[in-house]
MIDOSE-1310 file (N, C-alpha, C; in nm, 2 decimals, decimal comma, always signed):
residues 86
xxxx	+0,38/-0,29/+1,58/+0,34/-0,14/+1,58/+0,29/-0,16/+1,41; +0,18/-0,03/+1,40/+0,11/-0,05/+1,33/+0,08/+0,09/+1,25; +0,07/+0,08/+1,09/+0,09/+0,15/+1,02/-0,07/+0,22/+0,96; -0,14/+0,35/+0,98/-0,26/+0,40/+0,94/-0,24/+0,39/+0,80
xxxx	-0,33/+0,35/+0,72/-0,38/+0,35/+0,58/-0,40/+0,48/+0,51; -0,54/+0,49/+0,58/-0,62/+0,57/+0,54/-0,78/+0,51/+0,59; -0,87/+0,60/+0,58/-1,01/+0,58/+0,62/-0,98/+0,50/+0,75; -1,01/+0,38/+0,79/-1,02/+0,29/+0,92/-0,93/+0,17/+0,88
xxxx	-0,82/+0,19/+0,82/-0,77/+0,06/+0,75/-0,61/+0,08/+0,84; -0,57/+0,01/+0,91/-0,41/-0,04/+0,99/-0,39/-0,14/+0,93; -0,27/-0,15/+0,93/-0,18/-0,29/+0,93/-0,07/-0,28/+1,00; -0,01/-0,38/+1,04/+0,11/-0,42/+1,14/+0,21/-0,40/+1,01
xxxx	+0,37/-0,38/+1,09/+0,47/-0,34/+1,04/+0,50/-0,52/+0,92; +0,50/-0,60/+1,03/+0,55/-0,74/+0,97/+0,46/-0,80/+0,85; +0,33/-0,71/+0,83/+0,26/-0,76/+0,72/+0,31/-0,69/+0,60; +0,36/-0,57/+0,59/+0,43/-0,48/+0,49/+0,54/-0,54/+0,42
xxxx	+0,50/-0,55/+0,29/+0,60/-0,62/+0,18/+0,64/-0,52/+0,10; +0,58/-0,40/+0,09/+0,64/-0,29/+0,02/+0,54/-0,14/+0,01; +0,60/-0,03/-0,01/+0,52/+0,06/-0,01/+0,56/+0,14/-0,16; +0,47/+0,17/-0,26/+0,50/+0,21/-0,38/+0,45/+0,30/-0,41
xxxx	+0,50/+0,43/-0,48/+0,43/+0,52/-0,52/+0,37/+0,50/-0,66; +0,21/+0,53/-0,66/+0,17/+0,56/-0,80/+0,21/+0,59/-0,90; +0,28/+0,74/-0,93/+0,30/+0,77/-1,04/+0,43/+0,70/-1,11; +0,52/+0,65/-1,01/+0,63/+0,65/-1,09/+0,63/+0,47/-1,07
xxxx	+0,57/+0,42/-1,01/+0,57/+0,26/-1,04/+0,44/+0,25/-1,18; +0,40/+0,29/-1,20/+0,26/+0,23/-1,28/+0,28/+0,31/-1,47; +0,42/+0,33/-1,45/+0,45/+0,38/-1,57/+0,50/+0,23/-1,61; +0,59/+0,17/-1,56/+0,57/+0,05/-1,62/+0,47/-0,06/-1,65
xxxx	+0,47/-0,10/-1,75/+0,38/-0,17/-1,82/+0,33/-0,30/-1,72; +0,43/-0,38/-1,68/+0,46/-0,48/-1,57/+0,39/-0,47/-1,43; +0,37/-0,37/-1,38/+0,31/-0,30/-1,26/+0,20/-0,26/-1,32; +0,15/-0,22/-1,41/+0,00/-0,18/-1,41/-0,06/-0,35/-1,45
xxxx	-0,01/-0,40/-1,51/-0,06/-0,55/-1,55/-0,07/-0,63/-1,43; +0,00/-0,64/-1,34/+0,01/-0,66/-1,22/-0,11/-0,61/-1,09; -0,13/-0,49/-1,12/-0,22/-0,43/-1,05/-0,34/-0,44/-1,10; -0,38/-0,47/-1,21/-0,51/-0,48/-1,25/-0,51/-0,67/-1,26
xxxx	-0,44/-0,73/-1,28/-0,48/-0,88/-1,23/-0,50/-0,90/-1,07; -0,44/-0,80/-1,02/-0,47/-0,80/-0,83/-0,60/-0,78/-0,81; -0,65/-0,68/-0,88/-0,80/-0,60/-0,89/-0,87/-0,66/-0,91; -0,85/-0,78/-1,03/-0,96/-0,88/-1,09/-0,96/-0,99/-1,00
xxxx	-0,82/-1,05/-0,90/-0,87/-1,12/-0,84/-0,93/-1,10/-0,70; -0,93/-0,99/-0,71/-0,98/-0,91/-0,58/-0,93/-0,92/-0,44; -0,82/-0,86/-0,44/-0,71/-0,86/-0,37/-0,70/-0,69/-0,33; -0,74/-0,59/-0,42/-0,70/-0,48/-0,41/-0,82/-0,39/-0,34
xxxx	-0,78/-0,30/-0,24/-0,86/-0,26/-0,14/-0,86/-0,08/-0,14; -0,95/-0,03/-0,17/-0,93/+0,17/-0,18/-0,93/+0,17/-0,02; -0,81/+0,28/+0,03/-0,88/+0,31/+0,18/-0,84/+0,44/+0,15; -0,92/+0,53/+0,02/-0,87/+0,68/+0,04/-1,01/+0,74/-0,01
xxxx	-1,04/+0,84/-0,01/-1,14/+0,93/-0,03/-1,08/+1,00/-0,14; -0,97/+1,07/-0,16/-0,94/+1,15/-0,26/-0,86/+1,06/-0,37; -0,76/+1,14/-0,41/-0,65/+1,09/-0,54/-0,59/+0,99/-0,50; -0,57/+0,90/-0,50/-0,46/+0,78/-0,45/-0,30/+0,83/-0,50
xxxx	-0,24/+0,82/-0,40/-0,10/+0,87/-0,45/+0,00/+0,74/-0,42; -0,01/+0,61/-0,34/+0,05/+0,50/-0,33/-0,02/+0,38/-0,36; +0,05/+0,28/-0,28/+0,01/+0,16/-0,32/+0,08/+0,08/-0,18; +0,00/-0,01/-0,10/+0,09/-0,10/+0,00/+0,08/-0,24/-0,02
xxxx	+0,17/-0,33/-0,08/+0,16/-0,45/-0,07/+0,14/-0,54/+0,08; +0,05/-0,61/+0,12/+0,09/-0,66/+0,28/+0,05/-0,82/+0,26; +0,12/-0,89/+0,35/+0,08/-1,02/+0,31/+0,06/-1,07/+0,48; -0,05/-1,13/+0,47/-0,06/-1,20/+0,64/-0,18/-1,36/+0,61
xxxx	-0,06/-1,43/+0,68/-0,13/-1,58/+0,69/-0,13/-1,61/+0,55; -0,04/-1,56/+0,45/-0,04/-1,63/+0,35/-0,09/-1,55/+0,24; -0,18/-1,52/+0,30/-0,27/-1,41/+0,19/-0,24/-1,25/+0,16; -0,23/-1,24/+0,03/-0,20/-1,08/-0,01/-0,30/-0,99/-0,03
xxxx	-0,25/-0,86/+0,02/-0,37/-0,79/-0,03/-0,31/-0,61/-0,08; -0,33/-0,54/-0,13/-0,30/-0,43/-0,20/-0,38/-0,34/-0,15; -0,31/-0,25/-0,07/-0,41/-0,15/-0,05/-0,41/+0,01/-0,10; -0,50/+0,09/-0,18/-0,48/+0,21/-0,27/-0,49/+0,32/-0,14
xxxx	-0,40/+0,41/-0,13/-0,40/+0,52/-0,04/-0,39/+0,65/-0,10; -0,46/+0,73/-0,01/-0,42/+0,88/-0,08/-0,29/+0,93/+0,00; -0,24/+0,84/+0,09/-0,10/+0,89/+0,14/+0,02/+0,87/+0,08; +0,12/+0,97/+0,07/+0,26/+0,98/-0,05/+0,29/+0,80/+0,01
xxxx	+0,38/+0,78/-0,04/+0,50/+0,68/-0,05/+0,58/+0,72/+0,07; +0,60/+0,87/+0,02/+0,70/+0,94/+0,13/+0,66/+0,91/+0,28; +0,57/+0,96/+0,26/+0,50/+0,99/+0,44/+0,50/+0,88/+0,48; +0,41/+0,74/+0,41/+0,40/+0,63/+0,49/+0,56/+0,58/+0,52
xxxx	+0,64/+0,58/+0,42/+0,78/+0,55/+0,45/+0,85/+0,59/+0,58; +0,82/+0,74/+0,60/+0,84/+0,81/+0,73/+0,79/+0,80/+0,84; +0,68/+0,75/+0,84/+0,62/+0,74/+0,95/+0,63/+0,57/+1,05; +0,68/+0,51/+0,92/+0,72/+0,34/+0,96/+0,84/+0,38/+1,03
xxxx	+0,94/+0,46/+0,99/+1,11/+0,48/+0,98/+1,06/+0,53/+1,17; +0,99/+0,62/+1,17/+0,97/+0,73/+1,30/+0,93/+0,63/+1,39; +0,86/+0,54/+1,38/+0,80/+0,46/+1,49/+0,88/+0,31/+1,51; +0,97/+0,28/+1,42/+1,06/+0,21/+1,42/+1,19/+0,23/+1,55
xx	+1,25/+0,37/+1,47/+1,36/+0,42/+1,52/+1,35/+0,47/+1,63; +1,20/+0,49/+1,66/+1,16/+0,54/+1,81/+1,17/+0,71/+1,82
């Protein structure tokens, strides 16, 4: 199954490591530093045209990627549950 993250980007469910809300997770210094390091390493991709609300950490073939999306973490998690549960 696939999850649409925004723009033309979709990922498979088995690639997803975690879905995180930007407002609540970036309060922590460690999260901000981790996102900054990931951006510096070139593994962050912005897949939104609007205000970002969440980020999705994925890994495929040993390569980690972080997608910044305008969709809320609750919307993404709901879509994931609905597709898995049927």
